[in-house]
C-alpha angles and dihedrals in degrees: 000000000000121000120246115283115263120251093262088060090060104069127189112270121214099224124170089263092048091052092049093047095047090050093050093044092050096047093046090051092049093047095041087232139146120252137172126209120182133175145133124290119274101032093109103260096141092042089055091049091051092049092049093049091048089053095048092043095186138031097045127089122191115212112198103208114218124210114268126225091244132060091240091072135232112345127229091260092050093048093049090050090052091047091050091051092049092049092047090056095044096047096037086239115162102230110162099164126074102186124196093224114109092211096047091049092048091049091049092051090046091052093048093050089046088054089050090052092050092056095043098042112147137186098273092049096243134131129200123209133155133190117209113199109203117196087023091169086083093062120104122232089244092054093051090048089053092049091050090070090056087067098047113106093207102035104028118146090204124077089257134003114279131204119248127204121181116198117183146151125264091278088066096113110233102159124071117238125222091281092052093244123135138134089265115056122213089254091058095042092052089057097052118125093191134009113187128183111199125200137185087247088067087072106081131193091267091054093050092044092052091047093051091049090053088054095053101267102125106146108110091219092052092048090050091053091048091050090050090050094050091045094061117111115275094013109123119212092240108171093200090056090045089052092052090049091050091051091048094052093045089055091048091050094053109188093347130082125272103251134201091245091055093050092045094049096048100039092038093222 
């Protein structure tokens, strides 16, 4: 059996969701806006973020939000520490301390963004920078409220307004309950440039076919069997799961192709 393909053998695939996300990420960055993108796991959200950041190269920092110990989500202090770490990596800034003081953290972030502005200064005296918060469902309401002021042109606590993009799974609360409480306040929601709700249904047959081909499944019969399998009721079009299946079948096939008969016999479609 062959080992799994290395990362370079698994290229980025421009699915319908990837195209939509890259468009929304790019426009939000250009407009220095606030946008929210939510959707289930496995539809390629993080892959689209990575491709966008690679294309932009500079001026965008991705903050991977980690789960907090409380149900309320990551606190303001935790989020600023994550932001500081992301900025340190992006700007090659040697930041060894991660203090617990709100004011020291805010000053450190301010100084780093000021440094970024100094090295990207242009003729019209503007600077563009965007933070993308991946796994945003782990953010607390208070943290998002704090971040909102980073985007305000008149009340920003950063040296210049920054763009904010929140990308989360379906549990990322976007609708207010009867008490009016949600992760996103009305003040944040009213400022949104884009609000996108992604679904597995957004991944069509052509998307899944293209994805399978990029993962080494090229036999038309095999692709047809996979499409039939992922079209069955209750079977989500989870690209991570599809990738694991493709790796499994490539190993089973050895040096030969993955055929429709092989897929049909094992998946029982």
